[in-house]
C-alpha positions in Angstrom: -0.1 -0.2 -0.3 1.3 3.5 -1.1 1.9 6.3 1.2 -0.9 8.8 1.4 1.1 11.4 -0.7 2.5 8.5 -3.1 -1.5 7.4 -3.5 -2.3 11.3 -4.1 1.0 12.0 -6.4 -0.2 8.9 -8.3 -3.5 10.3 -8.8 -2.5 13.8 -10.1 0.1 12.9 -12.5 -1.8 13.5 -15.4 -4.1 16.1 -14.6 -2.2 19.1 -15.5 -4.3 19.4 -18.6 -7.9 18.7 -17.7 -7.4 21.3 -15.0 -5.7 23.8 -17.9 -9.0 22.9 -19.8 -11.5 23.8 -17.3 -9.9 27.0 -16.0 -9.5 28.2 -19.8 -13.0 27.3 -20.0 -14.1 29.3 -17.2 -11.7 32.1 -17.5 -13.1 32.6 -21.1 -16.4 33.5 -19.6 -16.5 37.6 -18.3 -17.5 37.2 -14.7 -16.9 40.8 -14.0 -18.4 41.3 -10.6 -21.2 43.4 -12.0 -21.9 40.9 -15.2 -25.0 38.7 -13.6 -25.6 36.6 -16.6 -21.6 35.7 -17.1 -21.1 35.0 -13.4 -24.0 32.7 -13.8 -22.8 31.1 -16.5 -19.3 30.2 -14.6 -21.4 29.0 -11.4 -23.4 26.5 -14.2 -19.9 25.2 -15.3 -18.7 24.7 -11.5 -21.8 23.8 -10.1 -21.6 20.8 -12.7 -18.0 19.8 -11.7 -18.6 20.3 -7.9 -22.0 18.3 -7.9 -19.9 15.4 -9.0 -18.5 15.0 -5.9 -21.6 15.1 -3.4 -25.2 14.9 -3.6 -25.3 17.7 -0.7 -25.5 21.0 -2.8 -27.6 24.3 -2.6 -27.6 27.8 -3.9 -28.4 30.0 -1.2 -29.9 33.6 -2.0 -27.5 36.3 -0.2 -30.3 38.7 0.5 -34.2 37.9 0.9 -34.7 40.5 -2.3 -32.0 38.7 -4.4 -32.5 37.7 -7.6 -32.5 34.2 -8.9 -28.7 34.3 -9.8 -27.2 36.2 -6.9 -26.5 33.1 -4.6 -23.6 31.5 -3.1 -23.3 28.0 -4.1 -22.6 25.5 -1.4 -21.4 22.0 -1.6 -21.1 19.9 1.4 -18.8 16.2 1.9 -19.2 14.2 4.7 -21.6 16.7 6.1 -22.6 15.1 9.7 -18.6 15.0 10.6 -18.0 17.1 13.9 -15.0 18.5 12.5 -15.4 20.7 9.9 -13.5 23.1 7.2 -14.6 25.6 5.2 -12.9 26.0 1.7 -13.8 29.5 -0.2 -13.3 30.5 -3.5 -15.3 33.4 -5.6 -16.7 33.4 -9.0 -16.5 37.2 -10.2 -13.2 38.7 -11.4 -12.3 42.6 -11.7 -12.9 42.7 -15.5 -16.3 44.3 -16.4 -18.0 42.7 -19.8 -16.6 45.1 -22.2 -13.0 44.8 -21.1 -10.2 44.0 -24.1 -8.8 41.6 -21.5 -11.2 38.7 -22.5 -9.9 35.3 -23.4 -6.5 33.0 -22.5 -3.6 31.9 -24.4 -0.5 30.0 -23.1 2.7 31.5 -22.9 5.2 28.9 -22.2 4.7 28.1 -18.6 2.2 30.5 -18.3 -1.3 30.8 -18.8 -2.5 34.5 -19.2 -6.2 35.5 -19.4 -8.8 37.4 -17.0 -8.9 35.5 -13.4 -7.0 32.8 -14.0 -5.0 33.4 -11.0 -7.9 35.4 -9.1 -9.4 33.0 -8.7 -10.7 30.6 -11.2 -7.5 28.4 -11.3 -7.6 28.5 -7.5 -10.9 26.9 -7.8 -9.9 24.2 -9.8 -7.0 23.7 -7.5 -9.8 23.0 -4.5 -11.7 20.9 -7.1 -9.1 18.6 -7.9 -7.7 18.5 -4.5 -11.4 17.2 -3.7 -11.4 14.7 -6.5 -8.0 13.3 -5.1 -9.0 12.6 -1.7 -12.3 11.1 -2.7 -10.9 8.7 -5.2 -8.2 7.7 -3.4 -10.2 7.5 -0.3 -7.9 9.6 1.9 -10.6 12.3 3.4 -9.9 11.9 7.1 -13.1 12.3 9.3 -13.8 15.8 8.4 -16.8 17.8 7.3 -15.8 20.0 4.0 -18.0 22.9 3.5 -17.0 24.2 -0.6 -18.8 28.0 -0.7 -18.5 30.1 -3.6 -19.2 33.4 -3.8 -19.9 36.0 -6.6 -18.8 39.5 -5.2 -15.5 38.8 -3.5 -13.9 41.8 -5.7 -16.1 44.7 -4.5 -15.3 43.2 -1.1 -18.0 41.0 -0.6 -21.1 43.3 0.7 -23.8 40.6 -0.3 -21.8 37.5 1.1 -19.9 39.1 3.8 -22.7 38.1 6.3 -22.8 34.5 5.1 -19.5 34.1 5.4 -19.3 35.3 9.0 -22.2 33.1 10.2 -20.6 30.0 8.4 -17.0 30.7 10.1 -18.6 30.1 13.6 -19.9 26.8 12.4 -16.5 25.4 11.3 -13.3 24.4 13.0 -10.8 26.4 10.2 -10.9 28.0 6.9 -9.2 27.4 3.7 -9.0 30.1 0.9 -8.0 29.4 -2.6 -6.8 33.2 -3.7 -3.2 32.9 -5.5 -0.2 32.6 -4.0 3.1 34.6 -5.3 4.9 33.9 -8.2 7.8 32.1 -6.2 5.1 30.6 -3.9 5.3 32.9 -0.8 1.6 32.4 1.2 -0.3 35.3 2.7 0.6 35.7 6.5 -0.9 38.6 8.1 -3.3 41.1 6.3 -4.1 44.7 6.6 -7.7 45.7 7.5 -9.3 47.6 4.4 -12.2 50.4 4.7 -13.9 51.8 1.9 -15.6 55.3 2.4 -17.4 57.8 0.8 -18.0 61.4 1.4 -20.8 63.3 -0.1 -20.7 66.8 0.3 -23.3 69.5 -0.5 -22.7 73.5 -1.1 -24.5 75.9 -3.1 -24.6 76.7 -6.5 -23.9 79.9 -8.4 -23.1 81.7 -11.4 -19.5 81.6 -11.4 -19.2 85.2 -12.8 -21.9 87.2 -11.7 -23.1 85.5 -8.0 -19.5 83.2 -7.4 -19.1 84.6 -3.7 -22.7 83.9 -3.0 -21.7 80.3 -4.3 -20.4 77.4 -2.1 -17.9 75.3 -4.1 -18.3 71.8 -3.0 -15.5 70.4 -4.9 -13.1 72.8 -3.3 -14.8 71.4 -0.2 -14.0 67.8 -0.9 -10.7 69.0 -1.9 -10.1 70.5 1.7 -11.2 67.4 3.3 -9.6 65.1 1.2 -6.0 67.0 1.9 -7.0 66.6 5.4 -7.8 62.8 5.4 -4.9 62.3 3.3 -2.7 63.8 6.2 -3.9 60.7 8.6 -1.8 58.4 6.4 1.4 57.6 8.6 4.7 55.5 7.4 5.6 54.4 10.8 2.3 52.6 11.7 2.1 51.6 8.0 -1.3 53.2 7.8 -2.5 54.6 4.3 -5.2 56.8 3.3 -5.9 56.6 -0.3 -8.3 59.0 -2.1 -9.2 57.5 -5.2 -11.8 59.6 -6.9 -13.3 63.2 -6.4 -16.3 63.8 -8.9 -18.6 67.1 -8.9 -19.4 70.1 -11.0 -20.9 70.3 -14.5 -20.5 73.8 -16.6 -17.1 75.5 -16.0 -18.8 78.9 -15.2 -21.4 77.0 -12.2 -19.9 76.9 -8.9 -20.8 73.1 -8.1 -23.0 72.6 -5.1 -22.5 68.7 -4.8 -19.2 66.5 -4.8 -18.4 63.2 -3.9 -15.3 61.4 -2.8 -14.3 58.0 -2.3 -11.6 56.7 -0.3 -9.5 53.7 1.0 -8.0 53.0 4.4 -5.7 50.5 5.2 -4.6 49.6 9.1 -2.2 46.7 10.3 -4.5 46.0 13.3 -7.5 46.3 15.1 -6.4 49.4 17.8 -5.1 51.3 14.6 -8.5 50.7 12.9 -10.3 51.9 15.9 -8.2 55.0 15.8 -8.6 55.5 12.4 -12.2 55.7 12.6 -12.3 58.1 15.5 -10.0 60.1 13.7 -12.3 60.2 10.6 -15.2 61.1 12.5 -13.3 63.9 14.3 -12.3 65.7 10.8 -15.8 65.3 9.7 -17.0 66.9 12.6 -14.7 70.0 12.5 -15.4 70.2 8.9 -19.2 70.2 9.3 -18.7 72.8 12.2 -16.2 75.3 10.5 -18.3 74.9 7.1 -19.2 76.4 4.4 -20.2 73.0 3.1 -22.0 70.1 4.8 -20.2 66.5 4.8 -21.8 62.9 5.0 -19.6 59.8 5.8 -20.8 56.5 4.6 -18.8 53.3 4.3 -17.0 50.9 7.2 -14.1 48.8 7.3 -15.4 46.0 5.5 -12.7 44.1 6.1 -10.7 44.0 9.6 -7.3 43.3 10.1 -6.2 39.2 9.7 -3.7 39.1 12.7 -1.9 36.0 13.2 -2.5 34.4 16.5 -1.5 30.6 17.9 -4.3 29.3 16.0 -3.1 30.2 12.7 0.3 29.9 13.6 -0.5 26.0 14.1 -2.0 25.9 10.4 0.9 27.8 9.1 3.2 25.0 10.6 1.7 22.4 9.7 1.2 23.5 5.9 4.9 23.8 6.2 5.7 20.4 7.1 3.2 19.2 4.8 5.3 21.3 2.0 8.8 19.7 3.6 7.0 16.3 2.9 6.7 16.9 -0.7 9.6 18.8 -1.1 7.9 22.2 -1.9 8.9 25.4 -0.2 6.3 27.0 1.8 6.8 30.2 3.5 4.4 33.3 4.3 4.8 36.9 4.4 2.5 40.0 5.5 0.4 41.7 3.1 -1.2 44.9 2.7 -4.1 43.4 0.3 -7.3 41.7 1.8 -9.7 39.1 1.1 -12.5 36.8 2.5 -9.8 35.4 4.8 -10.2 38.6 6.8 -13.5 38.3 7.3 -13.3 34.4 8.6 -10.4 35.7 10.9 -12.6 38.4 12.1 -15.0 36.0 12.7 -12.9 33.8 14.8 -11.8 31.1 12.4 -8.3 30.5 11.6 -7.3 30.2 7.8 -5.0 29.7 5.0 -6.2 32.1 2.4 -3.9 32.0 -0.8 -3.8 27.8 -1.6 -4.5 28.8 -4.9 -2.1 28.7 -8.3 1.2 30.2 -8.3 1.0 33.3 -10.6 1.1 37.2 -10.6 -0.1 40.3 -12.4 -3.7 40.1 -10.7 -6.4 42.9 -11.3 -4.6 43.8 -14.6 -3.9 42.6 -18.2 -0.4 41.0 -17.2 -2.4 38.3 -14.9 -1.4 35.1 -15.6 -0.6 31.3 -13.5 1.9 29.0 -13.7 0.9 25.7 -15.5 3.4 23.6 -13.1 1.9 24.9 -10.1 -1.6 23.1 -10.8 -0.6 19.7 -9.7 1.7 20.8 -7.0 -0.8 23.3 -5.7 -3.7 20.4 -5.7 -1.4 17.8 -4.1 0.0 20.3 -1.0 -3.9 20.8 -0.5 -5.0 17.5 -0.5 -2.0 16.2 1.3 -2.6 18.9 4.0 -6.2 18.3 4.5 -5.1 14.4 5.3 -3.1 16.1 8.2 -5.7 18.6 9.6 -6.9 16.5 12.2 -3.2 16.8 13.6 -4.0 20.1 14.8 -8.0 20.2 15.3 -9.2 19.3 18.6 -11.9 16.8 18.8 -14.9 18.0 20.1 
């Protein structure tokens, strides 16, 4: 009888081409976060694949008023097990339906294309790891819940509550975002907040009644400068003023403006400090006038801080990598993902188990073809070893 890792290696040895074919089929379907029909088409493709692994599956509407195609896809393997693992993927990409980067091609050891790394390739890695475990009859006494969501690239506004709820029903999480080209995985992650400020002034003719007007764009710009000054190198805190819109004709004092900005912080204390600082600036500007300012938004992804439970998972994955002659290392990152939300709900997780690649969120996106089987093998073997660090209920 072969050892588990040898059985998994034997099963996966010839799976590169089938994995590539499925990734290409998925990535050639545009599924930008706002492309409902494209997301529905990709959903159907992966429903067929994951449903072959289990009879326990469902489409769960994300909101009571959600349309039929605004759902999370859920697949459960060994659902009656007492120890449970949550496995996440997302179906959407950052590329809108009219984007020119809309097809895949091979370039040596690279597959180029929209979403090949982030994260249709990761979903296929997850799928093939599960196939290997089931085919080789190596699945330990764990319940595995696969969840595929349609809105991660826009901050998971509709699926966030579902994921936090499911986190409380599981013992650890595996997320299949891409690793870096050299195989480095994300460790600690910054928290991220997206905010919008609406500015109200007073319209006037820019020539005849300029001084009777209140320029909302100028007000937004002044507040933007104050917000930007909250950025701090020492604490690695950033405030990115991303967009200011407002105004109409050049001879009209604009009476409205809108500002969008993003804040990144390393820990929960700094997140609380920044929330207070933003509110204080808003109060200051509202009190001094002449514009009025209204704030919307929040920290939709709190910081992911590495605690003892996370470190157990990291150490186990490193050991699995050693056993498979794969180098596994972690590094803190300023990016964020659904792994942040799982950690915020108390669920330790590893969130970059997907393909090796780079150029994500750009037309330079690629995955490394030789990482497909490698990452499926690492994931499958890791799952066989998970009971070592999971307490029995």
